[in-house]
MIVO-185194 format. One line per field, with one value per residue: x negated, y, z of N, C-alpha, C in turn; residue in one letter; residue number from 1. Coordinates in pm, whole numbers, padded with zeros to 5 digits, m for minus. Layout:
BEGIN
n_X	[X:...]
n_Y	[Y:...]
n_Z	[Z:...]
ca_X	[X:...]
ca_Y	[Y:...]
ca_Z	[Z:...]
c_X	[X:...]
c_Y	[Y:...]
c_Z	[Z:...]
rest	[A:...]
nr	[NUM:...]
END
This chain:
BEGIN
n_X	[01336:01113:00771:00578:00476:00400:00248:00384:00229:00297:00183:00113:00176:00302:00649:00686:00844:00794:00880:01154:01172:01056:01246:01468:01378:01358:01631:01721:01580:01691:01958:01927:01873:01616:01329:01212:01025:00989:00709:00640:00468:00526:00664:00470:00280:00404:00401:00225:m00004:m00025:m00232:m00406:m00548:m00577:m00818:m01071:m01184:m00990:m00770:m00858:m00867:m00596:m00486:m00624:m00522:m00252:m00277:m00364:m00135:00043:m00078:m00053:00226:00274:00146:00323:00519:00671:00789:00635:00688:00489:00467:00269:00083:m00188:m00448:m00711:m00919:m01110:m01011:m00769:m00874:m01014:m00799:m00681:m00876:m00826:m00630:m00518:m00587:m00360:m00163:m00156:m00005:m00038:00153:00185:00333:00391:00398:00417:00240:00375:00643:00678:00628:00840:01051:00993:01087:01044:00954:00683:00495:00539:00456:00187:00096:00123:m00079:m00043:m00055:m00340:m00573:m00391:m00266:m00302:m00287:m00482:m00642:m00778:m00609:m00669:m00590:m00473:m00674:m00631:m00362:m00123:00140:00302:00516:00693:00800:00913:01037:01182:01476:01570:01691:01587:01313:01302:01393:01179:00969:01072:01078:00803:00742:00894:00772:00525:00605:00683:00927:01251]
n_Y	[m01242:m01131:m01226:m01098:m00781:m00480:m00213:00013:00225:00519:00716:01013:01305:01617:01635:01416:01207:01048:01053:01029:00770:00622:00663:00541:00277:00228:00243:00017:m00188:m00154:m00218:m00487:m00565:m00537:m00421:m00109:00190:00531:00713:01034:01277:01557:01564:01469:01668:01880:01814:01593:01647:01922:02091:02086:02197:02239:02178:01968:01809:01837:01726:01463:01391:01419:01209:00995:00997:00948:00691:00554:00573:00430:00179:00115:00097:m00119:m00321:m00349:m00483:m00351:m00257:m00032:00263:00482:00804:01002:01255:01206:01265:01181:00918:00794:00836:00695:00442:00414:00392:00157:m00026:m00048:m00233:m00576:m00808:m00790:m00655:m00386:m00198:m00027:00212:00369:00656:00760:01049:01300:01613:01840:01765:01725:01985:02115:02008:02086:02083:02215:02462:02497:02470:02699:02893:02818:02862:03135:03205:03220:02995:02819:02562:02366:02057:01925:02168:02373:02201:01879:01573:01243:00982:00654:00368:00092:00026:m00166:m00150:00032:00293:00465:00755:00954:00830:00618:00535:00608:00378:00182:00205:00125:m00140:m00241:m00228:m00398:m00637:m00687:m00726:m00954:m01137:m01154:m01279:m01130:m01040:m01170]
n_Z	[02045:01931:01897:02038:02177:01995:01805:01578:01378:01251:00994:00810:00609:00749:00753:00591:00681:00900:01178:01142:01028:01239:01440:01322:01308:01581:01653:01516:01653:01910:01858:01822:02071:02166:02343:02292:02200:02103:02030:01976:01788:01812:02054:02239:02206:02327:02588:02745:02591:02573:02630:02423:02112:01758:01649:01499:01710:01913:01782:01759:02031:02094:01944:02059:02323:02265:02160:02388:02551:02390:02402:02678:02692:02513:02650:02854:02733:02543:02223:02018:01837:01690:01589:01424:01263:01244:01097:01040:00929:01095:01352:01349:01313:01552:01729:01634:01715:01984:02016:02014:01750:01482:01624:01590:01363:01084:00930:00643:00556:00273:00086:m00151:m00120:m00227:m00212:00064:00141:00018:00160:00426:00714:00958:00896:00885:00676:00526:00708:00729:00467:00463:00626:00894:01051:01122:01020:00922:00842:00522:00398:00493:00623:00602:00503:00545:00364:00448:00374:00376:00479:00669:00587:00331:00262:00019:00061:m00090:m00296:m00202:m00022:00321:00447:00270:00315:00584:00553:00406:00591:00788:00642:00619:00892:00948:00776:00902:01127:01346:01391:01394]
ca_X	[01337:00977:00671:00498:00492:00303:00271:00394:00168:00340:00093:00146:00184:00419:00764:00692:00952:00743:00968:01283:01157:01033:01375:01552:01328:01398:01774:01733:01536:01790:02074:01891:01848:01472:01276:01125:01012:00929:00611:00644:00362:00577:00697:00347:00214:00470:00395:00096:m00113:m00003:m00358:m00490:m00523:m00577:m00954:m01094:m01202:m00861:m00686:m00907:m00823:m00451:m00460:m00674:m00424:m00133:m00312:m00367:00004:00098:m00135:00013:00363:00274:00108:00444:00615:00752:00751:00615:00681:00411:00478:00166:00014:m00318:m00505:m00846:m00936:m01188:m00924:m00676:m00953:m01039:m00676:m00670:m00970:m00771:m00526:m00553:m00563:m00221:m00067:m00157:00045:m00041:00257:00155:00452:00331:00487:00334:00239:00477:00774:00677:00637:00977:01138:00949:01195:01013:00905:00540:00417:00554:00367:00049:00067:00115:m00197:m00004:m00105:m00467:m00601:m00268:m00294:m00252:m00305:m00616:m00711:m00765:m00544:m00737:m00492:m00523:m00724:m00576:m00256:m00045:00265:00312:00647:00687:00915:00974:01108:01262:01568:01534:01721:01495:01186:01320:01398:01043:00893:01129:01031:00665:00746:00946:00666:00423:00672:00695:01069:01328]
ca_Y	[m01221:m01103:m01310:m01013:m00638:m00427:m00073:00058:00358:00591:00825:01081:01451:01677:01635:01293:01122:00957:01050:00975:00624:00568:00662:00438:00147:00220:00210:m00123:m00272:m00143:m00295:m00628:m00590:m00540:m00307:m00030:00330:00618:00815:01133:01376:01684:01549:01462:01799:01975:01762:01535:01705:02066:02163:02065:02274:02165:02158:01824:01743:01832:01628:01330:01367:01401:01073:00901:00991:00879:00549:00499:00558:00318:00056:00089:00051:m00254:m00413:m00367:m00559:m00261:m00235:00112:00333:00603:00890:01107:01283:01138:01289:01131:00772:00748:00837:00581:00320:00409:00339:00016:m00107:m00064:m00336:m00710:m00828:m00812:m00581:m00248:m00203:00108:00235:00494:00718:00831:01148:01408:01741:01931:01719:01759:02130:02153:01968:02177:02089:02303:02589:02506:02492:02840:02966:02785:02933:03278:03226:03231:02872:02774:02419:02291:01938:01929:02303:02422:02093:01758:01449:01128:00875:00521:00287:m00043:00014:m00289:m00120:00163:00328:00586:00826:01042:00746:00517:00588:00570:00235:00099:00207:00038:m00278:m00278:m00250:m00518:m00752:m00713:m00781:m01091:m01215:m01174:m01346:m01037:m01012:m01277]
ca_Z	[01902:01886:01962:02126:02149:01899:01772:01439:01379:01131:00960:00686:00620:00813:00663:00510:00731:01003:01295:01097:01017:01373:01509:01258:01354:01722:01654:01473:01765:02017:01815:01838:02212:02191:02416:02205:02237:02001:02070:01869:01798:01863:02197:02318:02198:02418:02726:02782:02513:02553:02649:02305:01991:01632:01600:01481:01840:01982:01711:01798:02168:02086:01895:02161:02431:02213:02152:02524:02594:02312:02456:02807:02665:02455:02758:02934:02652:02462:02083:02008:01710:01713:01471:01435:01136:01260:00965:01016:00928:01211:01470:01337:01334:01696:01792:01593:01795:02119:02014:01967:01607:01444:01706:01543:01226:01028:00830:00573:00499:00160:00027:m00206:m00049:m00278:m00160:00207:00151:m00019:00273:00534:00813:01071:00845:00913:00552:00492:00800:00693:00342:00495:00707:01035:01115:01063:01037:00901:00761:00385:00343:00527:00691:00521:00545:00486:00348:00484:00263:00382:00579:00659:00515:00265:00212:m00063:00117:m00190:m00394:m00133:00079:00458:00468:00192:00387:00702:00503:00365:00715:00849:00564:00662:01028:00938:00714:01005:01240:01458:01401:01328]
c_X	[01200:00882:00592:00529:00379:00335:00281:00344:00200:00247:00134:00155:00306:00533:00778:00807:00910:00839:01105:01277:01136:01164:01471:01509:01369:01546:01796:01692:01639:01915:02051:01861:01701:01426:01177:01125:00945:00835:00601:00539:00410:00606:00571:00273:00276:00465:00253:m00022:m00100:m00130:m00450:m00448:m00529:m00715:m00972:m01113:m01071:m00766:m00727:m00861:m00671:m00418:m00511:m00573:m00297:m00158:m00313:m00224:00068:00048:m00070:00153:00365:00235:00227:00553:00705:00698:00747:00613:00612:00411:00385:00105:m00116:m00398:m00640:m00855:m01007:m01103:m00825:m00750:m00986:m00918:m00660:m00757:m00921:m00678:m00580:m00518:m00415:m00119:m00068:m00120:00053:00062:00228:00284:00401:00435:00399:00350:00353:00618:00784:00696:00777:01076:01118:01051:01170:00962:00755:00456:00423:00461:00220:00008:00051:m00007:m00168:m00052:m00234:m00482:m00475:m00294:m00224:m00270:m00448:m00698:m00679:m00680:m00614:m00639:m00552:m00567:m00659:m00467:m00181:00081:00254:00458:00632:00813:00980:01056:01200:01355:01519:01569:01627:01357:01193:01320:01259:00956:00941:01083:00888:00664:00796:00840:00556:00477:00674:00841:01144:01459]
c_Y	[m01183:m01194:m01229:m00867:m00593:m00280:m00059:00201:00427:00710:00883:01230:01494:01680:01511:01202:01025:00942:00993:00823:00560:00559:00560:00298:00125:00179:00064:m00217:m00270:m00224:m00446:m00664:m00598:m00410:m00231:00116:00407:00716:00911:01241:01509:01676:01545:01595:01898:01928:01718:01607:01855:02149:02155:02155:02184:02156:02008:01749:01732:01733:01486:01295:01345:01257:00970:00885:00918:00729:00483:00477:00440:00185:00019:00034:m00089:m00358:m00442:m00440:m00477:m00258:m00083:00158:00465:00685:01010:01130:01204:01145:01223:00979:00723:00743:00721:00450:00303:00350:00192:m00073:m00129:m00186:m00470:m00721:m00855:m00734:m00431:m00253:m00060:00116:00372:00543:00814:00924:01262:01539:01831:01892:01754:01909:02180:02119:02065:02193:02186:02441:02607:02531:02639:02925:02941:02859:03083:03310:03240:03110:02834:02625:02335:02178:01947:02063:02350:02319:01964:01649:01336:01011:00740:00443:00149:m00054:m00118:m00268:00019:00180:00459:00667:00922:00963:00643:00587:00545:00422:00142:00094:00115:m00108:m00328:m00310:m00378:m00644:m00788:m00779:m00925:m01184:m01250:m01243:m01260:m01001:m01124:m01224]
c_Z	[01848:01962:02063:02094:02057:01878:01620:01441:01247:01110:00825:00713:00700:00712:00577:00553:00839:01121:01258:01089:01154:01450:01450:01301:01500:01732:01615:01586:01878:01983:01830:01984:02249:02256:02326:02250:02123:02070:01953:01893:01856:02012:02283:02317:02294:02563:02759:02714:02489:02571:02527:02189:01869:01569:01577:01613:01917:01914:01750:01939:02174:02045:01996:02274:02386:02205:02288:02576:02520:02367:02589:02783:02606:02559:02849:02854:02564:02319:02064:01863:01738:01584:01488:01298:01135:01129:00935:01028:01054:01337:01466:01360:01482:01768:01758:01681:01938:02130:01965:01819:01583:01525:01679:01396:01174:00916:00768:00508:00391:00099:m00025:m00128:m00096:m00232:m00011:00226:00115:00093:00390:00646:00929:01026:00860:00788:00512:00579:00766:00566:00365:00582:00856:01114:01044:01091:01022:00801:00626:00318:00369:00605:00616:00587:00470:00482:00387:00360:00258:00489:00561:00576:00454:00224:00135:m00034:00018:m00291:m00331:m00034:00218:00481:00390:00259:00509:00658:00465:00488:00782:00774:00602:00799:01029:00878:00815:01130:01366:01483:01330:01276]
rest	[M:T:A:R:S:Y:V:L:W:F:T:G:L:S:G:A:G:K:S:T:L:A:N:E:M:H:A:M:Y:Q:A:R:G:L:N:S:Y:V:L:D:G:D:R:L:R:S:S:L:N:R:D:L:G:Y:T:P:N:D:R:A:E:N:I:R:R:A:G:E:V:A:K:I:L:T:E:A:G:V:I:V:M:A:A:F:I:S:P:Y:K:R:D:R:E:M:I:R:Q:M:F:A:A:G:T:F:I:E:V:Y:V:Q:C:P:L:Q:I:C:E:A:R:D:P:K:G:L:Y:K:L:A:R:A:G:T:I:S:D:F:T:G:I:S:S:E:Y:E:A:P:E:H:P:E:V:V:V:T:A:D:R:M:S:I:P:A:C:V:D:H:I:V:A:Y:L:K:Q:R:R:L:L:S]
nr	[1:2:3:4:5:6:7:8:9:10:11:12:13:14:15:16:17:18:19:20:21:22:23:24:25:26:27:28:29:30:31:32:33:34:35:36:37:38:39:40:41:42:43:44:45:46:47:48:49:50:51:52:53:54:55:56:57:58:59:60:61:62:63:64:65:66:67:68:69:70:71:72:73:74:75:76:77:78:79:80:81:82:83:84:85:86:87:88:89:90:91:92:93:94:95:96:97:98:99:100:101:102:103:104:105:106:107:108:109:110:111:112:113:114:115:116:117:118:119:120:121:122:123:124:125:126:127:128:129:130:131:132:133:134:135:136:137:138:139:140:141:142:143:144:145:146:147:148:149:150:151:152:153:154:155:156:157:158:159:160:161:162:163:164:165:166:167:168:169:170:171:172:173:174:175:176:177:178]
END
């Protein structure tokens, strides 16, 4: 059903819906009998990347390692959904360069800070505002929005199914999904 494997790289603020969308896409691929895997920032931070903090250098290394894992999986024929804040343009561009043209698909999960903060599923914004967490993206650390992502979903205005449909439409247009 797919011509090749690829990575959908979900980027956006904490609470925007990256992991939710990645998991929904995974369920859709599984229902179609396609081999897929979700790489989630929280999961990698508690395992492979547990030795890293949140300094700009540590964030870059976190994303580099995630990109390397995504590349290994795509080389094995797996469709990868990578859900990482990945706040810096240079780091996302570094990952893009690891992949053949057309196999790195940046999905910007656009959601205003105030909506993400209101959702605050992990209570992190509250801790960041209280000064308990330093270098928190969107509060005390910058998020550089993608300039030319392949797909943009407005997570504050679109339902999860509508976001999935939008991503699927892009994939069908690119003949990556039938």
